Rosetta silent file (secondary structure, phi, psi, omega in degrees, C-alpha in Angstrom):
SEQUENCE: XXXXXXXXXXXXXXXXXXXXXXXXXXXXXXXXXXXXXXXXXXXXXXXXXXXXXXXXXXXXXXXXXXXXXXXXXXXXXXXXXXXXXXXXXXXXXXXXXXXXXXXXXXXXXXXXXXXXXXXXXXXXXXXXXXXXXXXXXXXXXXXXXXXXXXXXXXXXXXXXXXXXXXXXXXXXXXXXXXXXXXXXXXXXXXXXXXXXXXXXXXXXXXXXXXXXXXXXXXXXXXXXXXXXXXXXXXXXXX
SCORE:     score description
SCORE:     0.000 S_00000001
   1 L     0.000  139.129  179.596  120.087  108.876  103.498 S_00000001
   2 L   -77.281  129.453 -176.550  118.106  108.844  100.284 S_00000001
   3 L   -85.585  -10.324  179.164  119.717  111.014   97.635 S_00000001
   4 L   -70.736  140.298 -177.599  116.525  111.417   95.642 S_00000001
   5 L   -93.272  -23.766 -176.609  114.978  114.858   96.005 S_00000001
   6 L  -114.775  113.161  177.429  111.435  114.030   94.905 S_00000001
   7 L   -66.325  148.740  174.580  109.478  111.357   96.809 S_00000001
   8 L   -69.542  -40.885 -179.362  107.271  109.069   94.780 S_00000001
   9 E  -137.647  138.062 -178.186  104.552  109.379   97.410 S_00000001
  10 E  -149.414  138.258  171.016  104.234  111.880  100.247 S_00000001
  11 E  -123.034  139.145 -177.008  101.625  112.864  102.818 S_00000001
  12 E  -124.340  114.704  176.375  101.918  116.076  104.837 S_00000001
  13 E    51.126   46.490 -178.310  100.076  116.566  108.145 S_00000001
  14 E   -80.893  133.394  175.599   97.261  114.236  107.076 S_00000001
  15 E  -130.672  152.421  177.315   94.367  113.757  109.493 S_00000001
  16 E  -138.850  124.848 -179.813   91.174  111.746  109.232 S_00000001
  17 E  -116.808  138.262  170.726   88.060  112.226  111.340 S_00000001
  18 E  -116.435   90.353 -172.757   84.947  110.060  111.502 S_00000001
  19 L    67.419 -121.833  179.166   82.552  112.363  113.291 S_00000001
  20 L   -91.778   -1.079 -178.891   84.104  112.999  116.689 S_00000001
  21 E   -87.970  127.986  177.696   86.527  110.060  116.333 S_00000001
  22 E   -95.940  102.917 -179.358   90.106  110.980  115.447 S_00000001
  23 E   -81.415  -39.518  177.646   91.431  108.090  113.358 S_00000001
  24 E  -139.307  146.425 -179.684   94.631  109.865  112.219 S_00000001
  25 E  -141.650  115.657  172.736   96.203  113.118  113.332 S_00000001
  26 E    53.122   53.263  178.639   98.978  115.054  111.580 S_00000001
  27 E   -90.657  129.384  176.640  100.647  112.094  109.855 S_00000001
  28 E  -130.911  137.468  176.075  103.563  112.911  107.548 S_00000001
  29 E  -162.477  157.845  177.858  105.748  110.501  105.600 S_00000001
  30 E  -129.858  138.916  177.303  107.711  110.193  102.383 S_00000001
  31 E  -129.321  126.808 -178.324  108.268  107.098  100.261 S_00000001
  32 L  -100.984  159.052  177.951  110.820  107.016   97.455 S_00000001
  33 L   -59.815  137.288 -178.382  110.955  104.769   94.407 S_00000001
  34 L    80.097    9.585 -176.220  112.645  101.457   95.187 S_00000001
  35 E  -107.652  148.540  176.824  111.930  101.852   98.883 S_00000001
  36 E  -111.803  121.624  179.504  110.101   99.536  101.275 S_00000001
  37 E  -114.631  122.532  177.675  108.008  101.194  103.976 S_00000001
  38 E  -105.491  126.390  175.135  106.551   99.067  106.782 S_00000001
  39 E  -100.715  111.558 -175.518  103.689  100.437  108.869 S_00000001
  40 E  -111.732  136.156  177.910  103.734   98.591  112.180 S_00000001
  41 L   176.371  160.067  178.663  101.126   98.860  114.898 S_00000001
  42 L   -76.393  177.040  176.105   98.474   97.059  116.923 S_00000001
  43 L   -59.261  135.556  179.815   94.783   96.956  116.128 S_00000001
  44 L    85.582    3.380 -178.038   93.308  100.446  116.163 S_00000001
  45 L   -75.838  -22.609  179.717   96.652  102.140  115.545 S_00000001
  46 L   112.211    6.363 -179.214   95.493  103.668  112.248 S_00000001
  47 H   -59.891  -50.447 -176.323   97.332  101.505  109.706 S_00000001
  48 H   -64.285  -38.348 -179.997   94.221  100.618  107.734 S_00000001
  49 H   -64.179  -43.792  179.316   92.928  104.183  107.725 S_00000001
  50 H   -64.901  -42.952  179.799   96.203  105.537  106.366 S_00000001
  51 H   -65.128  -36.299  177.647   96.405  102.811  103.719 S_00000001
  52 H   -66.785  -32.202  175.276   92.811  103.510  102.683 S_00000001
  53 H   -68.548  -44.437 -179.600   93.736  107.164  102.218 S_00000001
  54 H   -64.148  -33.131 -175.883   96.761  106.217  100.127 S_00000001
  55 L   -92.740    0.296  174.497   94.680  103.827   98.008 S_00000001
  56 L    92.340    2.979  178.559   91.802  106.242   97.401 S_00000001
  57 L   -71.031  -45.851  177.472   89.140  104.637   99.601 S_00000001
  58 L  -113.194  151.519  170.545   89.043  107.620  101.996 S_00000001
  59 L  -100.773  136.948 -179.445   89.815  111.270  101.413 S_00000001
  60 L   -64.647  143.318  177.195   91.879  112.943  104.161 S_00000001
  61 L   -73.529  -33.221  178.801   90.016  115.396  106.377 S_00000001
  62 E  -143.570  161.561  174.816   93.105  117.587  106.580 S_00000001
  63 E    94.290  178.905 -177.491   96.569  117.728  105.051 S_00000001
  64 E  -117.965  145.570  176.632   98.078  117.153  101.631 S_00000001
  65 E  -123.705  116.722 -177.621   98.593  114.006   99.595 S_00000001
  66 E  -117.811  138.523  175.334  101.244  114.255   96.871 S_00000001
  67 E  -127.985  121.238 -175.324  102.173  111.716   94.201 S_00000001
  68 L    54.938   38.658  175.106  105.290  112.383   92.118 S_00000001
  69 L    84.354   -4.638 -178.355  105.374  115.898   93.540 S_00000001
  70 E  -113.766  136.919  179.366  101.805  116.803   92.547 S_00000001
  71 E   -68.909  135.701 -178.819   98.877  117.063   94.935 S_00000001
  72 L  -123.448  152.302  177.813   96.205  114.452   94.233 S_00000001
  73 L  -133.787   91.129 -177.904   92.577  114.112   95.316 S_00000001
  74 L   -81.780  139.226  175.896   91.380  110.551   94.807 S_00000001
  75 L  -107.962   -8.201 -179.789   87.661  109.808   94.936 S_00000001
  76 L  -163.199  161.386  175.284   88.002  106.043   94.476 S_00000001
  77 H   -59.277  -27.726  177.537   90.621  103.269   94.298 S_00000001
  78 H   -62.145  -39.513  177.536   90.200  103.397   90.519 S_00000001
  79 H   -61.339  -42.903  179.602   91.608  106.955   90.522 S_00000001
  80 H   -66.050  -40.688 -179.590   94.643  105.757   92.488 S_00000001
  81 H   -65.550  -34.456 -179.139   95.139  102.760   90.187 S_00000001
  82 H   -64.512  -28.332  178.854   94.996  105.002   87.127 S_00000001
  83 H   -94.558   -6.373  175.422   98.041  106.956   88.319 S_00000001
  84 L   113.231   20.929  178.136   99.924  103.797   89.340 S_00000001
  85 E  -112.128  110.073 -179.568   98.966  103.006   92.964 S_00000001
  86 E  -105.873  152.126 -175.912   97.758   99.413   93.423 S_00000001
  87 E  -131.460  138.511  170.881   96.453   97.899   96.655 S_00000001
  88 E  -107.527  109.613 -179.227   96.250   94.388   98.082 S_00000001
  89 L   -90.749  171.308 -177.361   93.383   94.339  100.583 S_00000001
  90 L   -63.144  -35.292 -178.485   92.627   91.730  103.228 S_00000001
  91 L   -84.816   -1.335  175.023   89.805   90.183  101.191 S_00000001
  92 L    70.593  -13.067  177.018   92.149   90.049   98.140 S_00000001
  93 L    53.529   55.528  179.675   89.385   91.421   95.834 S_00000001
  94 L  -127.333  156.182  177.568   88.972   88.220   93.819 S_00000001
  95 L  -106.342  111.707 -172.170   86.016   86.344   92.324 S_00000001
  96 L   -56.718  -33.849 -175.214   86.244   82.658   93.352 S_00000001
  97 L   -82.700   -8.103  179.600   84.416   81.262   90.302 S_00000001
  98 L   -95.458  155.711 -177.695   86.665   83.039   87.800 S_00000001
  99 E   -72.072  171.574 -178.116   90.044   81.748   86.657 S_00000001
 100 H   -61.667  -47.777 -177.690   93.456   82.957   87.777 S_00000001
 101 H   -66.927  -34.987  177.889   94.140   84.954   84.619 S_00000001
 102 H   -67.077  -38.626  176.768   90.673   86.545   84.672 S_00000001
 103 H   -71.170  -32.658 -179.469   91.219   87.643   88.270 S_00000001
 104 H   -62.325  -35.722 -178.500   94.728   88.831   87.461 S_00000001
 105 L  -107.618   22.821 -177.267   93.314   91.336   84.968 S_00000001
 106 L   -59.252  119.879 -179.533   90.089   92.052   86.839 S_00000001
 107 L    90.339  -12.060  179.169   88.967   95.552   85.869 S_00000001
 108 L  -141.148   48.350 -172.920   91.700   96.001   83.255 S_00000001
 109 L   -66.063  131.356  173.264   91.055   93.098   80.897 S_00000001
 110 L   -73.459  140.156 -177.937   93.150   92.880   77.696 S_00000001
 111 E  -128.074  164.184  173.033   90.958   92.578   74.637 S_00000001
 112 E  -140.326  161.188 -175.976   91.271   91.803   70.973 S_00000001
 113 L    91.887 -176.250 -175.643   88.962   92.424   68.074 S_00000001
 114 L  -143.853  146.072  175.955   86.856   95.487   67.340 S_00000001
 115 H    58.031 -130.956 -177.755   83.333   96.710   68.015 S_00000001
 116 H   -69.043  -11.106 -179.708   80.812   93.908   68.635 S_00000001
 117 H   -98.699    7.172  178.971   83.587   91.341   68.059 S_00000001
 118 L   -71.340  133.388 -175.724   85.738   92.700   70.874 S_00000001
 119 E  -150.291  165.913 -179.811   86.515   89.985   73.397 S_00000001
 120 E   -65.398  129.614 -179.375   88.810   88.992   76.223 S_00000001
 121 L   -84.774   89.169 -174.844   92.288   88.052   74.983 S_00000001
 122 H   -63.708  -44.161 -176.588   92.644   84.727   76.766 S_00000001
 123 H   -62.243  -46.304  179.197   96.001   83.787   75.245 S_00000001
 124 H   -64.807  -43.114 -179.271   97.671   87.087   76.171 S_00000001
 125 H   -62.397  -43.719  179.693   96.175   87.070   79.674 S_00000001
 126 H   -64.143  -40.802 -179.474   97.334   83.508   80.356 S_00000001
 127 H   -64.313  -48.656 -178.276  100.851   84.271   79.093 S_00000001
 128 H   -65.352  -42.208 -179.659  101.276   87.438   81.170 S_00000001
 129 H   -60.479  -47.963 -179.669   99.767   85.851   84.286 S_00000001
 130 H   -63.519  -39.086 -179.146  102.055   82.827   84.136 S_00000001
 131 H   -66.992  -45.315 -178.575  105.091   85.033   83.470 S_00000001
 132 H   -66.346  -39.254  178.657  104.392   87.450   86.332 S_00000001
 133 H   -68.038  -39.343 -179.600  103.767   84.641   88.807 S_00000001
 134 H   -66.231  -31.219  177.696  106.908   82.769   87.735 S_00000001
 135 H   -64.174  -23.745  177.548  109.001   85.902   88.322 S_00000001
 136 L   -97.941    8.085  178.788  107.971   85.662   91.965 S_00000001
 137 L    81.081   17.117 -178.966  108.767   81.952   92.080 S_00000001
 138 L  -106.510  121.770  178.888  105.117   80.903   91.921 S_00000001
 139 L  -108.707  126.573  178.916  104.209   78.086   89.525 S_00000001
 140 L  -109.529  149.068 -178.266  100.538   77.461   88.735 S_00000001
 141 L   -73.108  -43.693 -176.766   99.122   74.311   87.174 S_00000001
 142 L  -150.774  121.202 -178.920   96.539   76.049   84.999 S_00000001
 143 L   -70.000  -11.934  175.868   95.910   79.803   84.692 S_00000001
 144 L   -91.104   -0.581 -179.928   92.272   79.002   83.887 S_00000001
 145 L   -65.371  131.905  179.090   91.806   77.246   87.229 S_00000001
 146 E   -58.346  137.040 -178.233   89.085   78.910   89.355 S_00000001
 147 H   -62.043  -30.420 -179.588   90.583   80.976   92.152 S_00000001
 148 H   -63.524  -18.446  179.181   88.160   79.404   94.614 S_00000001
 149 H   -89.518   -5.489  179.513   89.965   76.061   94.245 S_00000001
 150 L   -82.974  159.399  174.667   93.318   77.550   95.294 S_00000001
 151 L   -73.663  166.725  179.049   94.659   77.514   98.833 S_00000001
 152 H   -59.419  -39.870  179.338   94.648   80.707  100.872 S_00000001
 153 H   -67.219  -37.429  178.832   98.375   81.159  100.329 S_00000001
 154 H   -67.958  -40.298  177.139   98.054   80.664   96.582 S_00000001
 155 H   -62.581  -40.332  178.343   95.247   83.241   96.352 S_00000001
 156 H   -62.622  -40.374 -179.931   97.394   85.676   98.316 S_00000001
 157 H   -62.577  -41.951  178.663  100.278   85.082   95.909 S_00000001
 158 H   -63.425  -42.002 -179.641   98.089   85.870   92.895 S_00000001
 159 H   -64.586  -40.265  179.431   96.849   89.080   94.530 S_00000001
 160 H   -67.512  -45.104  179.561  100.395   90.217   95.345 S_00000001
 161 H   -61.693  -39.083  178.835  101.692   89.405   91.859 S_00000001
 162 H   -62.843  -41.146 -176.370   98.774   91.297   90.321 S_00000001
 163 H   -71.123  -37.018 -175.152   99.470   94.376   92.428 S_00000001
 164 H   -95.222    4.654 -175.135  103.228   94.579   91.792 S_00000001
 165 L   -66.496  -35.314 -176.518  103.098   93.637   88.100 S_00000001
 166 L  -144.332  -22.269 -174.753  103.055   97.202   86.743 S_00000001
 167 L   -64.042  163.658  176.791  102.156  100.002   89.222 S_00000001
 168 L   -82.128  -26.090 -178.829  104.588  102.635   90.455 S_00000001
 169 E  -141.942  131.376  179.925  103.508  102.110   94.067 S_00000001
 170 E  -116.645  129.213  179.285  102.072   99.016   95.732 S_00000001
 171 E  -113.777  123.159 -179.392  100.192   99.189   99.041 S_00000001
 172 E  -113.994  133.164 -174.196   99.700   95.932  100.954 S_00000001
 173 E  -126.066  132.748  166.462   97.274   95.753  103.839 S_00000001
 174 L    66.334   36.065 -177.513   96.665   93.299  106.658 S_00000001
 175 H   -68.569  -31.842 -178.495   98.799   90.322  105.581 S_00000001
 176 H   -67.586  -17.359 -178.919   99.288   89.083  109.135 S_00000001
 177 H   -99.478    0.069 -177.071   95.486   88.701  109.392 S_00000001
 178 L  -108.562   12.941  178.864   95.064   86.807  106.112 S_00000001
 179 L    70.135   30.066 -174.480   97.048   83.692  107.024 S_00000001
 180 H   -66.381  -31.608 -176.920   99.905   84.672  104.759 S_00000001
 181 H   -87.664    6.623  177.629  102.523   82.857  106.797 S_00000001
 182 H   -88.076   -9.599 -179.321  100.541   79.623  106.785 S_00000001
 183 L  -128.645  128.970 -177.142  101.560   78.868  103.204 S_00000001
 184 H   -61.993  -40.002 -178.558  105.128   78.697  101.962 S_00000001
 185 H   -61.230  -42.020 -178.179  104.263   79.907   98.457 S_00000001
 186 H   -70.415  -36.606  177.716  102.586   83.029   99.792 S_00000001
 187 H   -64.106  -40.366  176.873  105.447   83.761  102.173 S_00000001
 188 H   -61.331  -39.037  179.334  107.870   83.479   99.248 S_00000001
 189 H   -65.399  -38.885  178.868  105.724   85.934   97.316 S_00000001
 190 H   -62.732  -39.848 -179.327  105.783   88.389  100.208 S_00000001
 191 H   -75.004  -33.370 -178.739  109.564   88.261  100.312 S_00000001
 192 H   -73.675  -30.935 -175.125  109.891   88.429   96.525 S_00000001
 193 H   -63.654  -39.054  174.881  107.626   91.468   96.101 S_00000001
 194 H   -64.891  -36.270  178.537  110.033   93.940   97.805 S_00000001
 195 H   -62.930  -42.085  178.058  112.895   92.630   95.662 S_00000001
 196 H   -67.988  -36.162  178.957  110.849   93.222   92.525 S_00000001
 197 H   -61.157  -42.011 -179.808  109.805   96.643   93.804 S_00000001
 198 H   -67.227  -44.094 -179.247  113.445   97.629   94.161 S_00000001
 199 H   -64.262  -35.907 -178.100  114.433   96.281   90.749 S_00000001
 200 L   -89.374    3.180 -178.338  111.522   98.052   89.055 S_00000001
 201 L    61.419   39.068 -179.194  112.129  101.267   91.007 S_00000001
 202 L  -108.216  144.064  177.046  108.683  100.868   92.562 S_00000001
 203 E   -86.619  145.482  179.205  107.730  101.862   96.102 S_00000001
 204 E  -129.535  124.765  178.472  106.205   99.249   98.405 S_00000001
 205 E  -120.425  129.986 -178.371  104.168  100.099  101.508 S_00000001
 206 E  -132.578  131.151  176.271  102.924   97.349  103.806 S_00000001
 207 E  -106.321  123.469 -177.059  100.735   97.574  106.891 S_00000001
 208 E  -156.575  164.660 -179.046  101.034   94.681  109.315 S_00000001
 209 L   -95.143  -39.044 -174.748  101.142   93.760  112.991 S_00000001
 210 L   -88.661  160.218 -175.558  103.936   91.190  113.142 S_00000001
 211 L  -101.041    1.284 -176.417  107.612   91.900  112.565 S_00000001
 212 H   -62.700  -45.831 -178.158  108.541   88.649  110.781 S_00000001
 213 H   -68.465  -38.862  178.341  108.043   90.035  107.283 S_00000001
 214 H   -60.501  -42.294 -178.613  109.805   93.285  108.184 S_00000001
 215 H   -66.674  -33.227 -178.023  112.786   91.342  109.496 S_00000001
 216 H   -75.532  -29.401 -170.486  112.931   89.202  106.347 S_00000001
 217 H  -111.057  -31.119 -174.432  112.755   92.092  103.887 S_00000001
 218 L   -97.543  101.916 -176.342  113.991   95.278  105.532 S_00000001
 219 L   -83.813  -22.638  177.674  117.737   94.987  105.944 S_00000001
 220 L  -133.407  129.589 -176.925  118.219   98.612  106.992 S_00000001
 221 L  -121.838  137.013  173.166  115.777  100.566  109.143 S_00000001
 222 L   -79.453  159.680  176.778  115.641  104.246  109.934 S_00000001
 223 L   -54.702  131.718 -177.245  114.873  105.242  113.559 S_00000001
 224 L   -77.862  149.891  176.754  111.179  104.611  114.113 S_00000001
 225 E  -127.877  141.784 -178.654  108.814  107.406  115.087 S_00000001
 226 E   -91.174  135.538  177.133  105.454  106.998  116.778 S_00000001
 227 E  -146.671  114.317 -179.727  102.404  108.612  115.251 S_00000001
 228 L    56.840   39.204  179.868   98.898  107.858  116.469 S_00000001
 229 L    74.941   14.353 -173.128  100.191  104.662  118.069 S_00000001
 230 E  -117.547  137.624  178.063  101.761  103.611  114.783 S_00000001
 231 E  -105.384  130.528 -179.303  105.394  102.810  114.062 S_00000001
 232 E  -114.867  127.587  178.391  106.791  103.598  110.653 S_00000001
 233 E  -119.555  133.195  176.831  110.021  102.025  109.439 S_00000001
 234 E  -112.524  136.714 -179.155  111.723  102.960  106.227 S_00000001
 235 E  -148.970  154.666  173.050  114.175  100.636  104.583 S_00000001
 236 E  -123.183  137.975  177.068  115.904  100.023  101.285 S_00000001
 237 L   -79.986  152.085 -179.988  116.891   96.604  100.043 S_00000001
 238 L   -67.645    0.000    0.000  120.469   96.104   98.867 S_00000001
């Protein structure tokens, strides 16, 4: 049992309707810092809809969404990122023609200089990118290399490292559909990200269909409960 009294992230009786279609109905869950939550279910179970609510893409039709004990109302993923909730989507949200370090800081670029002389801090970005990737066991040849020249597994690794580098909560979506297990580097990153989440006292939520990643990372599972065809497992790493 978790001894913490305040969940990092919590949803209470959340429902989502698209017209007459009920995508989610009365979903409740709590995620604590340092905890790994796996959302397991087949296509159409509601994993993506719930993750989109958590990441600010959708607003719930009913229910409450609390972060660090306070109710939040996100209107965009940017709002969620500003409070510390990062998301890895299926398309990875990367620009193929831009370098690894530029994609790593996409939307939150470090700068130097002032006024009209303000510019992207290439040296700092390259250093941080290489350091964050190496912490997950990923070695890149050149941080200026265009992302489009990387393999699918390498792109996935960069996206995961970017998401878990600083946020309080990381939400990962659809890895089983992105070929993550086809590349050893990306699989290593998937296994390393929960370990880093635990060390940094960060919560990690992952939505996926297969149980291989859950088995590799979740050493202890609470009894699963079904909700809208979806199985939720909570686990803490040692």
